[in-house]
C-alpha positions as CSV (number, residue, x, y, z in Angstrom):
1,M,-26.7,130.2,84.1
2,S,-28.7,127.8,81.9
3,P,-32.5,127.9,82.7
4,S,-32.5,124.2,82.9
5,I,-30.3,124.2,86.1
6,K,-32.0,127.1,87.9
7,G,-33.9,126.4,91.0
8,R,-37.7,126.3,91.4
9,D,-37.8,129.7,93.0
10,N,-35.4,131.4,90.7
11,V,-36.7,134.1,88.4
12,L,-36.8,133.2,84.7
13,S,-36.6,135.8,82.0
14,R,-38.9,135.9,79.1
15,A,-36.1,135.0,76.8
16,E,-35.2,131.9,78.9
17,V,-38.9,130.7,78.8
18,E,-39.0,131.3,75.0
19,G,-35.7,129.4,74.6
20,M,-37.1,126.3,76.4
21,I,-40.2,126.4,74.3
22,A,-38.0,126.6,71.2
23,E,-36.5,123.3,72.4
24,D,-40.0,121.8,72.3
25,K,-40.5,121.9,76.1
26,L,-44.1,122.3,77.3
27,I,-44.0,125.5,79.4
28,I,-47.0,127.3,80.9
29,I,-47.4,130.0,83.5
30,V,-49.8,129.5,86.5
31,D,-49.9,132.0,89.4
32,N,-46.5,133.4,88.3
33,K,-45.0,129.9,88.5
34,V,-43.2,128.5,85.5
35,L,-44.4,124.9,85.0
36,R,-42.8,122.3,82.7
37,L,-45.3,119.7,81.8
38,D,-43.4,117.4,79.4
39,A,-43.5,114.5,82.0
40,W,-47.1,115.1,82.8
41,I,-48.8,115.4,79.4
42,K,-49.2,111.7,78.9
43,F,-50.8,111.4,82.4
44,H,-53.1,114.4,82.0
45,P,-56.7,112.9,82.3
46,G,-58.0,115.9,80.3
47,G,-56.0,115.1,77.3
48,D,-52.8,116.4,75.7
49,M,-54.4,119.0,73.4
50,A,-55.6,121.2,76.3
51,I,-52.0,121.5,77.5
52,K,-50.6,122.2,74.1
53,H,-52.9,125.2,73.6
54,M,-51.6,126.8,76.8
55,V,-47.9,126.6,76.0
56,G,-46.2,130.0,76.4
57,K,-49.3,131.5,78.0
58,D,-50.4,132.6,81.4
59,A,-52.9,129.7,82.0
60,T,-53.9,130.8,85.5
61,D,-57.5,131.4,84.7
62,E,-58.0,128.4,82.4
63,V,-56.4,126.1,85.0
64,N,-58.4,127.5,87.9
65,A,-61.6,127.3,85.9
66,L,-61.2,123.6,84.9
67,H,-59.3,122.1,87.8
68,S,-60.0,121.4,91.5
69,Q,-57.9,122.9,94.3
70,E,-56.2,119.6,94.9
71,A,-55.2,119.3,91.2
72,R,-53.8,122.8,91.2
73,Q,-51.7,122.0,94.3
74,R,-50.3,118.9,92.6
75,M,-49.1,121.0,89.7
76,S,-46.5,122.7,91.9
77,K,-44.2,119.7,91.6
78,F,-43.7,120.6,88.0
79,Q,-42.4,124.1,88.8
80,I,-39.0,125.0,87.4
81,G,-39.0,128.7,88.2
82,R,-41.1,131.8,88.5
83,I,-41.7,135.0,86.7
84,E,-42.0,138.6,88.0
85,G,-44.6,141.0,86.8
86,R,-47.4,140.5,84.3
87,W,-46.7,137.8,81.7
88,I,-47.4,138.7,78.1
89,N,-48.6,135.6,76.3
90,F,-46.9,134.0,73.4
91,V,-48.9,132.3,70.6
92,P,-48.6,128.6,71.4
93,P,-46.6,126.5,68.8
94,I,-49.7,124.4,68.0
95,Q,-51.4,127.7,67.0
96,G,-48.5,128.7,64.8
97,G,-46.3,130.6,67.3
98,T,-42.6,130.7,66.5
99,F,-39.8,130.8,69.2
100,R,-36.2,131.8,69.2
101,P,-33.5,129.7,70.9
102,Y,-32.1,131.3,74.1
103,C,-29.0,133.4,73.8
104,E,-27.7,134.5,77.2
105,S,-25.7,137.4,75.7
106,E,-28.8,139.0,74.1
107,E,-29.9,142.3,75.5
108,E,-33.3,142.2,77.3
109,T,-33.7,145.9,78.1
110,D,-37.0,147.4,76.9
111,E,-38.1,143.9,76.0
112,M,-41.6,144.3,77.4
113,E,-42.2,147.6,75.7
114,L,-41.0,146.2,72.4
115,L,-43.2,143.1,72.9
116,I,-46.3,145.1,73.7
117,S,-45.8,147.2,70.5
118,E,-45.4,144.1,68.5
119,V,-48.5,142.5,69.9
120,S,-50.5,145.7,69.4
121,S,-49.5,146.0,65.8
122,E,-49.9,142.4,64.8
123,D,-51.6,140.0,67.1
124,A,-54.1,142.4,68.6
125,S,-55.5,143.2,65.2
126,A,-56.0,139.5,64.3
127,P,-59.5,138.2,63.4
128,P,-62.4,139.0,65.6
129,S,-66.0,138.8,64.7
130,P,-69.6,139.5,65.6
131,I,-70.9,140.8,68.8
132,F,-74.4,140.8,70.0
133,E,-76.9,142.1,72.2
134,P,-80.4,141.7,70.9
135,T,-80.6,145.4,70.0
136,E,-79.3,147.0,66.8
137,D,-79.0,144.3,64.1
138,M,-75.2,143.8,64.1
139,F,-75.8,140.5,62.4
140,G,-77.8,142.2,59.7
141,L,-75.0,144.7,59.3
142,R,-72.5,141.9,59.0
143,R,-74.6,140.2,56.4
144,R,-75.0,143.3,54.3
145,L,-71.3,144.1,54.5
146,S,-70.3,140.5,53.5
147,I,-71.8,140.8,50.0
148,S,-70.1,144.1,49.2
149,T,-66.8,142.9,50.7
150,I,-66.7,139.8,48.6
151,S,-67.7,141.6,45.4
152,S,-65.4,144.5,45.8
153,S,-62.5,142.3,46.9
154,I,-62.7,140.1,43.9
155,S,-63.2,143.0,41.4
156,A,-60.2,144.7,42.9
157,T,-58.0,141.6,42.5
158,P,-56.1,141.5,39.2
159,L,-57.0,138.8,36.8
160,S,-53.3,137.9,36.5
161,T,-53.2,136.6,40.1
162,T,-53.8,132.9,40.8
163,E,-57.2,131.6,42.0
164,A,-55.7,130.8,45.4
165,K,-54.6,134.4,45.8
166,R,-58.0,135.7,44.8
167,Q,-59.6,133.4,47.4
168,T,-57.2,134.5,50.1
169,C,-57.8,138.1,49.4
170,V,-61.5,137.8,49.6
171,I,-61.5,135.7,52.8
172,D,-58.9,138.0,54.5
173,A,-60.9,141.1,53.7
174,R,-64.0,139.5,55.2
175,T,-62.0,138.5,58.3
176,Q,-60.6,142.0,58.8
177,Q,-64.1,143.3,58.7
178,E,-65.1,141.0,61.5
179,I,-62.1,142.2,63.5
180,E,-63.2,145.8,63.2
181,L,-66.8,144.8,64.3
182,D,-65.4,143.1,67.4
183,E,-63.0,145.8,68.3
184,S,-65.9,148.4,68.1
185,K,-67.9,146.5,70.8
186,Y,-65.3,145.1,73.2
187,P,-62.8,146.7,75.6
188,P,-59.4,147.6,74.1
189,L,-56.7,144.9,74.0
190,D,-54.0,146.8,75.7
191,V,-52.4,145.4,78.9
192,E,-54.2,147.8,81.3
193,H,-57.7,147.1,80.1
194,Q,-57.3,143.3,80.0
195,E,-55.5,143.1,83.3
196,Y,-58.4,145.1,84.9
197,I,-60.9,142.6,83.4
198,T,-58.8,139.6,84.7
199,Q,-58.6,141.0,88.2
200,K,-62.4,141.7,88.3
201,Y,-63.1,138.2,87.0
202,R,-61.0,136.7,89.8
203,Q,-62.7,138.9,92.4
204,L,-66.1,137.8,91.1
205,N,-65.0,134.1,91.5
206,E,-64.4,134.8,95.2
207,R,-67.8,136.4,95.6
208,I,-69.4,133.4,93.9
209,R,-67.6,131.0,96.1
210,A,-68.5,133.0,99.3
211,A,-72.1,132.8,98.2
212,G,-71.9,129.0,98.2
213,L,-72.6,128.6,94.5
214,Y,-69.9,126.0,94.1
215,N,-71.8,123.7,96.5
216,C,-73.9,121.1,94.8
217,N,-77.6,121.2,95.4
218,Y,-78.2,117.4,95.9
219,S,-81.9,117.8,96.5
220,A,-82.1,119.0,92.8
221,Y,-80.6,115.7,91.8
222,A,-83.3,113.8,93.7
223,V,-85.8,115.5,91.4
224,E,-83.6,114.7,88.4
225,I,-83.5,111.0,89.3
226,C,-87.3,111.0,89.6
227,R,-87.6,112.5,86.1
228,Y,-85.1,109.9,84.7
229,S,-87.0,107.1,86.3
230,L,-90.3,108.3,84.9
231,F,-89.0,108.5,81.3
232,F,-87.3,105.1,81.6
233,G,-90.4,103.5,83.2
234,L,-92.6,104.9,80.4
235,F,-90.1,103.5,77.8
236,V,-90.4,100.0,79.3
237,F,-94.1,100.2,79.8
238,F,-94.9,101.1,76.2
239,L,-92.3,98.6,74.9
240,K,-94.2,95.9,76.8
241,Q,-97.4,97.2,75.2
242,S,-95.8,97.0,71.8
243,W,-96.3,100.7,71.2
244,F,-92.8,101.0,69.8
245,C,-92.9,104.5,68.5
246,L,-94.1,105.9,71.9
247,S,-91.6,103.7,73.7
248,G,-88.8,105.0,71.5
249,F,-89.9,108.6,72.2
250,F,-89.6,108.2,76.0
251,L,-86.2,106.4,75.6
252,G,-85.0,109.4,73.7
253,C,-86.3,111.7,76.5
254,F,-84.4,109.6,79.0
255,W,-81.2,109.9,77.0
256,H,-81.8,113.7,76.5
257,Q,-82.1,114.3,80.2
258,L,-79.2,112.0,81.2
259,V,-76.7,114.0,79.2
260,F,-77.0,117.0,81.5
261,S,-75.9,115.0,84.5
262,A,-73.0,113.4,82.5
263,H,-72.0,117.0,81.6
264,D,-72.1,117.9,85.3
265,A,-69.9,114.9,86.2
266,G,-67.5,115.6,83.5
267,H,-66.8,119.0,85.1
268,M,-66.6,117.6,88.6
269,G,-69.8,119.4,89.5
270,I,-71.5,116.7,91.5
271,T,-69.2,115.4,94.2
272,H,-66.2,117.5,93.2
273,D,-64.0,114.5,93.4
274,F,-62.3,113.5,90.1
275,Q,-62.5,109.8,90.3
276,T,-66.0,109.7,91.8
277,D,-67.5,112.1,89.3
278,T,-65.7,110.2,86.5
279,V,-67.3,106.9,87.5
280,I,-70.7,108.6,87.7
281,G,-70.2,110.2,84.3
282,M,-69.1,107.0,82.6
283,I,-72.0,105.0,84.0
284,I,-74.4,107.6,82.7
285,A,-72.7,108.2,79.3
286,D,-71.3,104.8,78.4
287,F,-73.4,102.2,80.3
288,L,-76.8,104.0,79.9
289,G,-76.3,106.1,76.8
290,G,-73.7,104.4,74.7
291,L,-71.5,107.5,74.4
292,S,-67.9,107.9,75.5
293,L,-67.4,110.4,78.4
294,G,-63.6,110.2,77.7
295,W,-64.1,111.4,74.2
296,W,-66.3,114.2,75.4
297,K,-63.9,115.3,78.0
298,R,-60.9,115.4,75.6
299,S,-62.9,117.3,73.1
300,H,-64.8,119.5,75.6
301,N,-61.7,120.7,77.5
302,V,-60.2,122.0,74.2
303,H,-63.5,123.6,73.4
304,H,-63.4,125.5,76.7
305,I,-59.9,126.8,76.0
306,V,-60.1,127.8,72.3
307,T,-63.8,128.4,72.0
308,N,-65.0,129.1,68.5
309,A,-61.5,129.1,66.9
310,P,-62.1,127.5,63.5
311,E,-58.6,125.9,63.4
312,H,-58.7,124.6,66.9
313,D,-62.2,124.1,68.4
314,P,-63.6,120.7,67.5
315,D,-67.2,121.8,68.4
316,I,-67.4,124.0,65.3
317,E,-65.3,121.8,63.0
318,L,-68.1,120.2,61.1
319,M,-67.0,120.3,57.5
320,P,-68.4,119.4,55.0
321,F,-71.8,120.0,56.6
322,F,-71.5,123.3,58.3
323,A,-69.2,126.3,58.1
324,V,-69.8,129.1,60.7
325,S,-67.0,131.3,59.2
326,Q,-65.8,132.1,55.7
327,R,-62.4,131.1,56.9
328,F,-63.4,127.5,56.3
329,F,-63.3,128.3,52.6
330,K,-59.5,128.1,52.9
331,S,-59.5,124.4,53.7
332,L,-58.1,125.0,57.2
333,R,-56.0,122.4,59.1
334,S,-57.7,121.2,62.3
335,T,-55.1,121.0,65.1
336,Y,-57.5,118.8,67.1
337,Y,-58.2,116.2,64.3
338,D,-54.8,116.7,62.7
339,R,-56.2,116.9,59.2
340,I,-57.2,119.3,56.5
341,M,-60.9,120.3,56.6
342,E,-61.3,120.3,52.9
343,Y,-63.6,122.8,51.3
344,D,-64.2,120.2,48.6
345,A,-66.9,119.6,46.1
346,V,-69.3,118.2,48.7
347,A,-68.7,121.2,51.1
348,K,-69.3,123.6,48.2
349,V,-72.8,122.2,47.8
350,T,-73.8,121.6,51.4
351,V,-72.5,124.9,52.8
352,K,-74.5,126.9,50.3
353,Y,-77.7,125.3,51.7
354,Q,-76.5,124.8,55.3
355,H,-79.2,127.0,56.8
356,Y,-81.8,124.7,55.3
357,L,-79.9,121.6,56.3
358,Y,-79.2,122.7,59.9
359,Y,-82.2,121.0,61.7
360,P,-82.4,117.9,59.4
361,I,-78.7,117.1,60.0
362,L,-78.9,117.7,63.8
363,L,-81.7,115.0,63.8
364,F,-78.9,112.5,63.1
365,G,-76.4,114.0,65.5
366,R,-76.4,111.1,68.0
367,F,-75.2,108.7,65.3
368,N,-72.1,110.9,64.8
369,L,-71.5,110.8,68.5
370,Y,-71.4,107.0,68.4
371,F,-68.7,107.1,65.8
372,L,-66.6,109.6,67.7
373,S,-67.0,107.6,70.9
374,W,-65.9,104.3,69.2
375,E,-63.0,106.0,67.6
376,H,-61.8,107.5,70.9
377,I,-62.0,104.1,72.7
378,Y,-60.6,102.0,69.8
379,L,-57.6,104.2,69.1
380,G,-56.9,104.7,72.8
381,L,-56.9,108.5,72.6
382,G,-57.5,109.0,76.3
383,P,-54.9,108.8,79.1
384,K,-52.9,105.6,79.1
385,H,-51.1,106.3,82.3
386,G,-51.7,107.9,85.7
387,V,-55.0,108.4,87.4
388,G,-56.9,107.9,84.2
389,W,-55.2,104.7,82.9
390,W,-58.4,102.6,83.6
391,H,-60.8,104.9,81.7
392,R,-60.5,103.2,78.4
393,W,-61.2,99.8,79.8
394,F,-64.1,100.9,82.0
395,E,-65.6,102.7,78.9
396,L,-65.1,99.5,76.8
397,A,-67.1,97.6,79.4
398,G,-69.7,100.3,79.3
399,Q,-70.1,100.0,75.6
400,I,-70.5,96.2,75.8
401,F,-73.1,96.7,78.5
402,F,-75.0,99.3,76.5
403,W,-75.1,97.4,73.2
404,T,-76.1,94.2,75.2
405,W,-79.2,95.8,76.9
406,F,-80.1,98.2,74.0
407,G,-78.9,96.4,70.9
408,Y,-79.6,92.8,71.9
409,G,-82.2,93.1,74.8
410,V,-84.4,95.8,73.3
411,L,-83.9,95.9,69.5
412,Y,-83.3,92.2,68.9
413,L,-85.4,90.5,71.5
414,N,-88.3,92.8,72.1
415,I,-89.0,94.6,68.8
416,P,-90.3,92.4,65.9
417,G,-89.9,93.3,62.3
418,L,-87.3,95.4,60.5
419,W,-89.5,98.4,60.0
420,N,-90.4,98.5,63.7
421,K,-86.8,98.3,64.6
422,I,-85.8,101.1,62.2
423,A,-88.7,103.3,63.4
424,F,-87.8,102.7,67.1
425,V,-84.1,103.6,66.5
426,L,-84.9,106.7,64.5
427,I,-87.4,108.1,66.9
428,S,-85.4,107.4,70.0
429,H,-82.3,109.0,68.5
430,M,-84.0,112.0,66.8
431,V,-85.8,113.0,70.1
432,T,-82.4,114.0,71.4
433,A,-82.0,116.6,68.6
434,P,-83.0,119.6,70.8
435,L,-79.8,118.8,72.8
436,H,-77.7,119.3,69.6
437,V,-79.6,122.5,68.8
438,Q,-78.9,123.7,72.4
439,I,-75.2,123.0,72.2
440,T,-74.7,124.7,68.8
441,L,-77.1,127.6,69.7
442,S,-74.7,129.1,72.2
443,H,-71.7,129.4,69.8
444,Y,-72.7,129.2,66.1
445,A,-73.8,132.9,66.0
446,M,-70.9,134.2,68.1
447,S,-67.5,135.5,67.1
448,T,-65.1,133.1,65.4
449,A,-62.2,135.6,65.3
450,D,-58.9,135.5,67.1
451,L,-58.1,138.8,68.8
452,G,-54.6,137.7,69.7
453,P,-52.7,136.6,72.8
454,L,-53.4,139.8,74.8
455,E,-57.2,139.1,75.1
456,S,-58.1,138.0,78.6
457,F,-59.8,134.6,79.3
458,P,-63.1,136.1,80.5
459,Q,-63.5,138.5,77.6
460,K,-62.8,135.7,75.1
461,M,-65.4,133.5,76.7
462,L,-68.1,136.2,76.7
463,R,-67.2,137.2,73.1
464,T,-67.6,133.7,71.8
465,T,-70.6,132.4,73.9
466,M,-74.2,133.4,74.4
467,D,-76.9,132.6,77.0
468,V,-80.5,131.6,76.3
469,D,-83.2,133.3,78.3
470,C,-86.0,131.1,79.4
471,P,-88.5,130.9,82.3
472,E,-87.3,129.1,85.3
473,W,-89.8,126.3,85.0
474,L,-88.2,125.4,81.6
475,D,-84.7,125.0,83.1
476,F,-85.1,121.2,83.2
477,F,-85.5,121.1,79.4
478,H,-82.3,123.1,78.7
479,G,-80.4,121.3,81.5
480,G,-78.2,124.3,82.4
481,L,-76.8,124.6,78.9
482,Q,-78.9,127.7,78.4
483,F,-76.3,129.5,80.7
484,Q,-73.3,128.7,78.5
485,A,-71.6,132.1,78.9
486,I,-71.7,131.7,82.7
487,H,-70.7,128.1,82.4
488,H,-67.7,129.0,80.2
489,L,-66.5,131.5,82.8
490,Y,-66.9,129.1,85.7
491,P,-67.2,125.5,84.4
492,R,-67.2,123.8,87.8
493,I,-70.3,125.6,89.2
494,P,-73.1,123.0,89.5
495,R,-75.7,123.7,86.9
496,H,-78.5,124.1,89.4
497,N,-76.7,127.2,90.7
498,L,-76.1,128.8,87.3
499,R,-79.3,130.9,87.3
500,K,-78.3,132.4,90.7
501,T,-74.9,133.1,89.3
502,Q,-76.3,135.0,86.4
503,K,-76.9,138.2,88.4
504,F,-73.3,138.2,89.5
505,V,-72.1,137.8,85.9
506,K,-74.3,140.6,84.7
507,E,-72.9,143.0,87.3
508,F,-69.4,142.0,86.2
509,C,-70.2,142.6,82.5
510,E,-71.6,146.0,83.3
511,D,-68.5,146.9,85.4
512,V,-65.9,145.9,82.8
513,K,-68.0,147.1,79.8
514,I,-68.2,143.7,78.1
515,P,-71.5,142.9,76.2
516,Y,-73.4,140.1,77.8
517,A,-75.1,138.2,74.9
518,V,-78.5,136.7,75.8
519,F,-81.4,135.7,73.5
520,T,-84.6,133.9,73.9
521,F,-84.6,130.3,72.5
522,V,-86.5,131.4,69.4
523,D,-84.4,134.5,68.8
524,G,-81.2,132.5,69.4
525,N,-82.3,130.0,66.7
526,K,-83.0,132.9,64.4
527,E,-79.5,134.3,65.0
528,V,-77.9,130.9,64.3
529,I,-79.9,130.4,61.1
530,G,-79.0,133.9,60.1
531,R,-75.3,133.3,60.6
532,L,-75.4,130.1,58.6
533,A,-77.4,131.8,55.9
534,D,-74.8,134.6,55.9
535,V,-71.9,132.2,55.3
536,A,-74.0,130.3,52.8
537,R,-74.6,133.5,50.9
538,Q,-70.9,134.3,51.0
539,A,-70.2,130.8,49.6
540,R,-72.6,131.3,46.7
541,I,-71.3,134.8,45.8
542,F,-67.7,133.6,46.2
543,E,-68.3,130.7,43.9
544,E,-70.0,132.8,41.3
545,C,-67.3,135.5,41.3
546,R,-64.6,132.8,41.1
547,K,-66.2,131.3,38.1
548,A,-66.6,134.8,36.5
549,C,-62.9,135.6,37.1
550,A,-61.9,132.2,35.7
551,E,-63.9,132.8,32.6
552,Q,-62.5,136.3,32.1
553,G,-59.0,135.0,32.7
554,V,-59.4,132.3,30.0
555,F,-60.8,134.8,27.6
556,T,-57.9,137.2,28.3
557,D,-55.2,134.5,27.9
558,H,-56.9,133.4,24.6
559,H,-57.0,137.0,23.3
560,H,-53.3,137.7,24.0
561,S,-52.2,134.4,22.4
562,H,-53.4,135.7,19.1
């Protein structure tokens, strides 16, 4: 019987699911239910990319982490069948996975055993990367190894090969080294170990829920509102006193703090109602801050699913300014932006000095967010149908409101002189730079490797994300973003409960033998700068060796021509 005419409760084989994906159907697995999302993707308020990265995979943990109970219940109407037993993930088509058409006559005996052996020999040994605990300097080891790897790889490459092959050889050798480092620190990628981690992760979620940590602490938001009001009041006061630099400083503080509540709303962490939290988030982000919540949600949902994947995670795709992995030297194609991230002449210069440019560039981060927000709204990249059809127009109204009060009311009417205006804009926008440091801090020093489809969701999140240790009285400054590893495991836990959740997560990590990466703010910055310096050093050596090989190649060709 064709899989397309089977009932919702009929068991579908792996070959049948693969055949449907080969026909470009969007199939994911959630709680052993086979869901076909072709009709839903254009209505999905979280964007189309998040769904595409889950095709062919058991998305149970990702769906549970990012969706409310009501949303998960609504998904059942897209069920076309079910599976029995543990599902072994495919690599989604958007990530390069290939799928065979369904053939009913094909033998499926020993299919699972064959599949596991294939994954173990190929996908499970795909690129991993650094691991950390602030103990033995694994980063330092990685830096030392990178120089010898690049030099030995190039010297071992025959001069008769093309430059492209030389580059691929060097980068692949370095990537394999990162894989071995990850595999030495994290649990094995076999089915038994990863299933154990997954079940423990789900049990932990129930413990956290029973402890009431999903309940929003509204009294904490009363304190937040007082802080926001204080900063906004100081901004207005000093503006009226014509102390423009000080006024700009407090406006920047106001924006910096507001973003944390917009982040909460984007994850439905305030009222837990999608529409209500969306309105709250858009008022904060668009009307008061001039940034698009819709852009952030579309980008951020993908980030939570494919964290630190160079080809897929928009949060680390910052060429030509930063490269957090040598894999960017290959001019990778971004699946999110649907373009090649060229390792061009500009990148070859900036990447070599990126550890020096890191803080100066982040000072201007807010200006880039304006551009990305306008692009999202103008091109209509958000949902055009369903519950989110109105988002674009509400955000457009928010942008008009923001640039009316800020651009016209503040800059044009209340600040005289061009230099005063420029100083006000630069100060107010640069004060938000610690936010951009905070966001990048939790990921830039972490693994960028792909360990393959067998890796469980919780292990992947903990391998690619670090926490920042700080005193409790400083939590307001970090806004909950210092608990990024915990947040990535359970994105809908309100941020004021993340510190309480930390002890549960530490117990979980000890139980399943996964390193829990946590650094102080200063040490975390050192690790990030060290990682950027490591890649910059690789870029310099890579370029020098490439030039040396090219010169020797020219000499050799010239010699033989005579």
